[in-house]
C-alpha positions as a Markdown table, in Angstrom:
| # | Residue | x | y | z |
|---|---|---|---|---|
| 1 | Met | 79.1 | 125.2 | 97.2 |
| 2 | Thr | 82.6 | 124.8 | 98.7 |
| 3 | Gln | 85.0 | 122.5 | 96.8 |
| 4 | Ile | 87.3 | 120.8 | 99.3 |
| 5 | Val | 90.5 | 119.3 | 98.0 |
| 6 | Arg | 91.6 | 116.1 | 99.8 |
| 7 | Asp | 95.3 | 115.6 | 100.5 |
| 8 | Asp | 94.6 | 112.1 | 101.9 |
| 9 | Val | 93.3 | 110.3 | 98.8 |
| 10 | Arg | 94.4 | 109.7 | 95.2 |
| 11 | Asn | 92.2 | 107.9 | 92.7 |
| 12 | Val | 94.3 | 106.3 | 89.9 |
| 13 | Glu | 93.3 | 104.3 | 86.8 |
| 14 | Leu | 95.7 | 101.7 | 85.6 |
| 15 | Ile | 95.4 | 101.3 | 81.8 |
| 16 | Ala | 97.3 | 99.4 | 79.2 |
| 17 | His | 97.3 | 97.0 | 76.3 |
| 18 | Val | 96.8 | 93.3 | 77.3 |
| 19 | Asp | 99.9 | 91.7 | 78.8 |
| 20 | His | 101.8 | 94.9 | 79.3 |
| 21 | Gly | 102.2 | 94.1 | 83.0 |
| 22 | Lys | 99.5 | 95.9 | 84.9 |
| 23 | Thr | 98.7 | 93.1 | 87.2 |
| 24 | Thr | 102.3 | 92.3 | 88.1 |
| 25 | Leu | 103.0 | 96.0 | 88.8 |
| 26 | Val | 100.0 | 96.2 | 91.1 |
| 27 | Asp | 101.3 | 93.1 | 92.9 |
| 28 | Gln | 104.5 | 95.0 | 93.6 |
| 29 | Leu | 102.8 | 98.1 | 94.7 |
| 30 | Leu | 100.7 | 96.0 | 97.2 |
| 31 | Lys | 103.8 | 94.1 | 98.5 |
| 32 | Gln | 106.2 | 97.0 | 98.8 |
| 33 | Ser | 103.7 | 99.4 | 100.4 |
| 34 | Gly | 103.2 | 96.7 | 103.1 |
| 35 | Thr | 99.6 | 96.2 | 102.0 |
| 36 | Phe | 100.1 | 92.6 | 100.9 |
| 37 | Arg | 101.8 | 90.5 | 103.6 |
| 38 | Ser | 104.1 | 87.7 | 102.6 |
| 39 | Asn | 102.1 | 85.3 | 104.8 |
| 40 | Gln | 98.8 | 86.0 | 103.1 |
| 41 | Gln | 97.4 | 83.0 | 101.3 |
| 42 | Ile | 96.9 | 83.9 | 97.7 |
| 43 | Gln | 95.9 | 81.4 | 95.1 |
| 44 | Asn | 98.5 | 82.7 | 92.6 |
| 45 | Val | 100.9 | 85.2 | 94.2 |
| 46 | Glu | 102.1 | 86.5 | 90.8 |
| 47 | Arg | 98.6 | 87.5 | 89.7 |
| 48 | Ile | 97.0 | 88.8 | 92.9 |
| 49 | Met | 94.5 | 91.0 | 91.2 |
| 50 | Asp | 93.1 | 88.3 | 88.8 |
| 51 | Ser | 90.6 | 86.7 | 91.2 |
| 52 | Asn | 88.0 | 85.7 | 88.7 |
| 53 | Asp | 88.3 | 82.1 | 87.6 |
| 54 | Gln | 88.0 | 82.9 | 83.9 |
| 55 | Glu | 90.7 | 85.6 | 84.3 |
| 56 | Arg | 93.2 | 83.2 | 85.8 |
| 57 | Glu | 92.4 | 80.6 | 83.1 |
| 58 | Arg | 93.0 | 83.1 | 80.3 |
| 59 | Gly | 95.7 | 85.1 | 82.0 |
| 60 | Ile | 94.0 | 88.4 | 81.3 |
| 61 | Thr | 92.1 | 90.9 | 83.4 |
| 62 | Ile | 88.5 | 91.1 | 82.4 |
| 63 | Leu | 86.7 | 92.8 | 85.3 |
| 64 | Ala | 87.8 | 96.1 | 86.7 |
| 65 | Lys | 89.3 | 95.6 | 90.2 |
| 66 | Asn | 89.5 | 98.0 | 93.0 |
| 67 | Thr | 92.4 | 97.9 | 95.5 |
| 68 | Ala | 93.9 | 100.5 | 97.8 |
| 69 | Ile | 97.3 | 101.0 | 99.4 |
| 70 | Asn | 98.4 | 103.4 | 102.1 |
| 71 | Tyr | 101.6 | 105.3 | 101.5 |
| 72 | Lys | 102.9 | 108.2 | 103.5 |
| 73 | Gly | 99.5 | 108.7 | 105.1 |
| 74 | Val | 97.7 | 108.9 | 101.7 |
| 75 | Lys | 95.2 | 106.3 | 100.5 |
| 76 | Ile | 95.9 | 105.4 | 96.8 |
| 77 | Asn | 92.8 | 103.8 | 95.3 |
| 78 | Ile | 93.9 | 101.8 | 92.2 |
| 79 | Ile | 91.4 | 100.8 | 89.6 |
| 80 | Asp | 92.9 | 98.0 | 87.5 |
| 81 | Thr | 91.0 | 97.8 | 84.2 |
| 82 | Pro | 90.9 | 95.4 | 81.3 |
| 83 | Gly | 93.5 | 95.9 | 78.6 |
| 84 | His | 91.7 | 93.6 | 76.2 |
| 85 | Ala | 89.6 | 95.1 | 73.4 |
| 86 | Asp | 86.7 | 92.8 | 74.2 |
| 87 | Phe | 86.1 | 94.6 | 77.5 |
| 88 | Gly | 86.3 | 98.2 | 76.4 |
| 89 | Gly | 83.0 | 99.2 | 77.9 |
| 90 | Glu | 84.3 | 98.2 | 81.3 |
| 91 | Val | 87.3 | 100.5 | 80.8 |
| 92 | Glu | 85.1 | 103.5 | 79.9 |
| 93 | Arg | 82.7 | 103.1 | 82.9 |
| 94 | Val | 85.4 | 103.0 | 85.5 |
| 95 | Leu | 87.5 | 105.8 | 84.0 |
| 96 | Lys | 84.9 | 108.1 | 85.6 |
| 97 | Met | 86.1 | 107.1 | 89.1 |
| 98 | Ala | 89.7 | 108.3 | 88.6 |
| 99 | Asp | 91.5 | 111.7 | 88.7 |
| 100 | Gly | 94.6 | 110.5 | 86.9 |
| 101 | Gly | 95.9 | 107.4 | 85.2 |
| 102 | Leu | 99.0 | 105.2 | 84.9 |
| 103 | Leu | 99.5 | 104.4 | 81.2 |
| 104 | Leu | 101.6 | 101.3 | 81.1 |
| 105 | Val | 103.5 | 100.6 | 77.9 |
| 106 | Asp | 105.8 | 97.5 | 77.3 |
| 107 | Ala | 109.4 | 98.7 | 76.7 |
| 108 | Ala | 109.8 | 96.2 | 73.9 |
| 109 | Glu | 106.4 | 96.1 | 72.2 |
| 110 | Gly | 105.6 | 99.8 | 72.4 |
| 111 | Thr | 102.2 | 101.3 | 71.8 |
| 112 | Met | 99.6 | 98.8 | 70.6 |
| 113 | Pro | 96.0 | 99.1 | 69.4 |
| 114 | Gln | 94.5 | 98.8 | 72.8 |
| 115 | Thr | 97.0 | 101.4 | 74.2 |
| 116 | Arg | 95.4 | 103.8 | 71.7 |
| 117 | Phe | 91.9 | 102.8 | 72.7 |
| 118 | Val | 92.3 | 103.3 | 76.4 |
| 119 | Leu | 94.4 | 106.4 | 76.1 |
| 120 | Arg | 91.8 | 108.1 | 73.8 |
| 121 | Lys | 89.1 | 107.4 | 76.4 |
| 122 | Ala | 91.3 | 108.7 | 79.3 |
| 123 | Leu | 92.2 | 111.9 | 77.4 |
| 124 | Gly | 88.5 | 112.4 | 76.6 |
| 125 | Tyr | 87.7 | 112.3 | 80.3 |
| 126 | Asn | 90.5 | 114.9 | 80.8 |
| 127 | Leu | 92.6 | 112.5 | 82.9 |
| 128 | Arg | 96.2 | 113.3 | 83.2 |
| 129 | Pro | 98.2 | 110.2 | 82.4 |
| 130 | Leu | 101.5 | 109.3 | 84.1 |
| 131 | Val | 103.4 | 107.2 | 81.6 |
| 132 | Val | 105.1 | 104.0 | 82.9 |
| 133 | Ile | 107.4 | 102.3 | 80.5 |
| 134 | Asn | 107.4 | 98.8 | 81.9 |
| 135 | Lys | 109.4 | 95.6 | 81.4 |
| 136 | Ile | 112.6 | 97.6 | 80.9 |
| 137 | Asp | 114.5 | 94.5 | 82.1 |
| 138 | Arg | 113.7 | 92.8 | 78.8 |
| 139 | Pro | 116.8 | 92.2 | 76.6 |
| 140 | Glu | 114.9 | 93.6 | 73.6 |
| 141 | Ala | 113.7 | 96.8 | 75.5 |
| 142 | Arg | 113.9 | 99.9 | 73.4 |
| 143 | Cys | 112.9 | 102.6 | 75.8 |
| 144 | Ala | 113.8 | 105.8 | 73.8 |
| 145 | Glu | 111.9 | 104.6 | 70.7 |
| 146 | Val | 108.9 | 103.6 | 72.8 |
| 147 | Leu | 108.9 | 107.0 | 74.6 |
| 148 | Asn | 108.8 | 108.7 | 71.1 |
| 149 | Glu | 105.9 | 106.4 | 70.1 |
| 150 | Val | 104.0 | 107.3 | 73.2 |
| 151 | Phe | 104.5 | 111.1 | 72.6 |
| 152 | Asp | 103.4 | 110.7 | 69.0 |
| 153 | Leu | 100.3 | 108.9 | 70.1 |
| 154 | Phe | 99.4 | 111.7 | 72.5 |
| 155 | Val | 99.8 | 114.2 | 69.7 |
| 156 | Glu | 97.8 | 112.1 | 67.3 |
| 157 | Leu | 95.0 | 111.9 | 69.9 |
| 158 | Asn | 94.9 | 115.7 | 70.3 |
| 159 | Ala | 96.1 | 115.7 | 73.9 |
| 160 | Thr | 96.2 | 119.1 | 75.6 |
| 161 | Asp | 99.4 | 120.9 | 76.3 |
| 162 | Glu | 99.1 | 119.8 | 80.0 |
| 163 | Gln | 98.5 | 116.2 | 79.0 |
| 164 | Leu | 101.5 | 116.3 | 76.7 |
| 165 | Asp | 103.7 | 117.4 | 79.5 |
| 166 | Phe | 103.6 | 114.0 | 81.1 |
| 167 | Thr | 106.0 | 112.5 | 83.5 |
| 168 | Val | 107.7 | 109.2 | 82.6 |
| 169 | Ile | 108.7 | 106.4 | 85.0 |
| 170 | Tyr | 110.8 | 103.4 | 83.9 |
| 171 | Ala | 109.9 | 100.2 | 85.7 |
| 172 | Ser | 110.1 | 96.5 | 85.9 |
| 173 | Gly | 107.0 | 95.1 | 87.6 |
| 174 | Arg | 108.6 | 91.6 | 87.5 |
| 175 | Glu | 111.8 | 92.7 | 89.2 |
| 176 | Gly | 110.0 | 95.2 | 91.5 |
| 177 | Tyr | 111.7 | 98.5 | 90.8 |
| 178 | Ala | 110.9 | 101.9 | 89.2 |
| 179 | Lys | 113.0 | 105.0 | 88.5 |
| 180 | Leu | 112.8 | 108.4 | 86.9 |
| 181 | Ser | 115.7 | 107.9 | 84.5 |
| 182 | Leu | 117.4 | 104.8 | 83.0 |
| 183 | Glu | 120.7 | 105.9 | 84.5 |
| 184 | Glu | 119.4 | 105.5 | 88.1 |
| 185 | Glu | 120.1 | 102.5 | 90.2 |
| 186 | Asn | 117.5 | 99.7 | 90.3 |
| 187 | Lys | 116.2 | 99.8 | 93.9 |
| 188 | Asp | 112.5 | 99.5 | 94.6 |
| 189 | Ile | 109.0 | 100.7 | 93.5 |
| 190 | Thr | 108.9 | 103.8 | 95.8 |
| 191 | Pro | 109.8 | 106.3 | 93.0 |
| 192 | Leu | 106.5 | 105.3 | 91.3 |
| 193 | Leu | 104.6 | 105.7 | 94.6 |
| 194 | Asp | 106.2 | 109.1 | 95.2 |
| 195 | Thr | 105.4 | 110.3 | 91.7 |
| 196 | Ile | 101.7 | 109.2 | 92.1 |
| 197 | Leu | 101.4 | 111.4 | 95.2 |
| 198 | His | 103.0 | 114.3 | 93.4 |
| 199 | Tyr | 101.6 | 114.0 | 89.9 |
| 200 | Ile | 98.0 | 112.5 | 90.2 |
| 201 | Pro | 95.5 | 115.3 | 90.9 |
| 202 | Lys | 93.9 | 115.3 | 94.3 |
| 203 | Pro | 90.1 | 114.6 | 94.4 |
| 204 | Ser | 87.8 | 117.5 | 95.3 |
| 205 | Gly | 84.1 | 117.8 | 96.2 |
| 206 | Asp | 81.9 | 119.4 | 98.9 |
| 207 | Pro | 81.2 | 116.9 | 101.7 |
| 208 | Asn | 78.4 | 119.1 | 102.9 |
| 209 | Ala | 76.6 | 119.2 | 99.5 |
| 210 | Pro | 73.7 | 116.8 | 98.7 |
| 211 | Leu | 75.0 | 113.3 | 98.0 |
| 212 | Gln | 76.0 | 112.3 | 94.5 |
| 213 | Leu | 77.4 | 108.8 | 94.0 |
| 214 | Gln | 77.6 | 107.1 | 90.6 |
| 215 | Ile | 77.6 | 103.3 | 90.4 |
| 216 | Thr | 80.3 | 102.2 | 87.9 |
| 217 | Ser | 80.7 | 98.5 | 88.7 |
| 218 | Leu | 79.0 | 95.7 | 90.5 |
| 219 | Asp | 79.9 | 92.8 | 92.8 |
| 220 | Tyr | 77.8 | 90.1 | 94.3 |
| 221 | Asn | 77.7 | 88.4 | 97.8 |
| 222 | Asp | 75.6 | 85.4 | 98.7 |
| 223 | Tyr | 74.5 | 87.1 | 102.0 |
| 224 | Val | 73.6 | 90.6 | 100.8 |
| 225 | Gly | 73.1 | 90.2 | 97.1 |
| 226 | Arg | 74.2 | 92.9 | 94.7 |
| 227 | Ile | 76.8 | 95.3 | 95.8 |
| 228 | Gly | 77.2 | 98.7 | 94.0 |
| 229 | Ile | 80.7 | 100.2 | 93.6 |
| 230 | Gly | 81.3 | 103.8 | 92.8 |
| 231 | Arg | 82.8 | 107.1 | 93.6 |
| 232 | Ile | 81.2 | 109.8 | 95.8 |
| 233 | Phe | 81.4 | 113.1 | 93.8 |
| 234 | Met | 79.5 | 115.3 | 96.3 |
| 235 | Gly | 78.3 | 115.0 | 99.8 |
| 236 | Ser | 78.7 | 112.1 | 102.2 |
| 237 | Ile | 77.1 | 108.8 | 103.0 |
| 238 | Asn | 76.5 | 106.9 | 106.2 |
| 239 | Val | 75.4 | 103.3 | 107.2 |
| 240 | Gly | 71.6 | 103.4 | 107.9 |
| 241 | Gln | 71.1 | 106.5 | 105.8 |
| 242 | Gln | 67.9 | 106.7 | 103.6 |
| 243 | Ile | 69.0 | 107.5 | 100.1 |
| 244 | Thr | 67.3 | 107.9 | 96.7 |
| 245 | Arg | 68.3 | 105.7 | 93.8 |
| 246 | Ile | 67.9 | 107.2 | 90.3 |
| 247 | Asp | 68.0 | 104.5 | 87.6 |
| 248 | Lys | 68.7 | 104.8 | 83.9 |
| 249 | Ser | 65.1 | 105.7 | 83.2 |
| 250 | Asn | 65.2 | 108.5 | 85.8 |
| 251 | Lys | 62.9 | 106.5 | 88.1 |
| 252 | Gln | 63.5 | 107.4 | 91.8 |
| 253 | Thr | 63.1 | 104.9 | 94.6 |
| 254 | Val | 64.0 | 105.2 | 98.3 |
| 255 | His | 66.4 | 102.7 | 100.0 |
| 256 | Lys | 68.5 | 102.3 | 103.1 |
| 257 | Val | 72.2 | 101.8 | 103.1 |
| 258 | Val | 72.6 | 98.5 | 104.9 |
| 259 | Glu | 76.4 | 98.1 | 104.6 |
| 260 | Leu | 79.2 | 100.4 | 103.4 |
| 261 | Phe | 82.7 | 99.5 | 102.6 |
| 262 | Thr | 85.9 | 101.1 | 101.5 |
| 263 | Phe | 88.8 | 99.3 | 99.8 |
| 264 | Thr | 92.0 | 98.3 | 101.5 |
| 265 | Gly | 94.6 | 96.1 | 100.0 |
| 266 | Leu | 93.0 | 93.2 | 98.2 |
| 267 | Gly | 89.7 | 93.4 | 100.1 |
| 268 | Arg | 87.1 | 95.7 | 101.6 |
| 269 | Gln | 86.7 | 97.0 | 105.1 |
| 270 | Ala | 83.4 | 98.0 | 106.7 |
| 271 | Ala | 83.0 | 101.8 | 107.1 |
| 272 | Lys | 80.4 | 103.8 | 109.0 |
| 273 | Ser | 80.7 | 106.8 | 106.6 |
| 274 | Ala | 82.5 | 108.1 | 103.5 |
| 275 | Gln | 82.6 | 111.4 | 101.7 |
| 276 | Ala | 83.3 | 113.1 | 98.4 |
| 277 | Gly | 86.5 | 111.7 | 96.8 |
| 278 | Asp | 86.1 | 108.2 | 98.3 |
| 279 | Ile | 85.5 | 105.0 | 96.3 |
| 280 | Val | 83.0 | 102.8 | 98.1 |
| 281 | Ala | 80.9 | 99.7 | 97.9 |
| 282 | Leu | 77.4 | 99.6 | 99.3 |
| 283 | Ser | 74.6 | 97.1 | 99.8 |
| 284 | Gly | 70.9 | 97.5 | 100.6 |
| 285 | Ile | 69.6 | 98.2 | 97.0 |
| 286 | Gly | 68.5 | 94.8 | 95.7 |
| 287 | Asp | 68.4 | 95.6 | 92.0 |
| 288 | Ile | 71.2 | 98.2 | 91.9 |
| 289 | Asp | 72.8 | 98.6 | 88.5 |
| 290 | Ile | 75.6 | 100.2 | 86.6 |
| 291 | Ser | 75.1 | 103.9 | 85.9 |
| 292 | Asp | 72.6 | 104.3 | 88.8 |
| 293 | Thr | 73.0 | 107.5 | 90.8 |
| 294 | Ile | 72.7 | 107.4 | 94.5 |
| 295 | Ala | 71.5 | 110.7 | 95.9 |
| 296 | Ser | 70.2 | 112.4 | 99.0 |
| 297 | Met | 66.5 | 112.1 | 99.7 |
| 298 | Glu | 66.2 | 115.8 | 100.4 |
| 299 | Asn | 67.7 | 116.9 | 97.1 |
| 300 | Pro | 68.0 | 114.0 | 94.7 |
| 301 | Gln | 69.9 | 114.9 | 91.5 |
């Protein structure tokens, strides 16, 4: 089996305590990469990612969201996860889709209980977090102390030497800039984008191996019903392909891929095929559920 490393994709988890600025930072990444156009009609431009009615009402992100931006010829899939303790199960499921994470910490508040929760989960999945100290424009920001808190938390959670050797970005999602040191000029968000390309591991997998795709979240559409969202770990998938669904009880059923989508900006775009390393959405399996495995018919595993 040949593992092929993909230069053209990065899969990044965005994790933080509630209200530490994940959604606002994603807004800036979308805008400054040119993915979000200024003339797009968004219900609330400051909270692009929070599309669920309950989320907008409560001002927190409940459901994991997928978005993607293109930067320097690389597709960066961003999975924006809940920061609230009530939705920890959602965080754990979608961590499996990522190769690295952005750990956002408020420059004034520092590490919080939920920071510990999501970081412990991420380290447990051997994700390599990139630390973003956000909201540095706050008058009460205390960046040096917060960085020490973050390092101490990594040590406390038994991070590996490689995980402890994390890169730090200082940012203001609200003002739309990021930088590698506090002394640098406030310009734009591109230092964060460049660091993601350099720091987040590239996905790998064998596109010629039997298909292995795990469903980690669900969506629903009135026309096609349930839509399964997940990452392809091995092989490739095509529209019209006959696949095997393996559910939680290991029961196997045969289905046909009716529609296949990849993520772009705030939405999805139809795709004819996708391969190992891609995050996709697919329809055609009426009762598809979280943790299902989508496999090849010839070699279901």
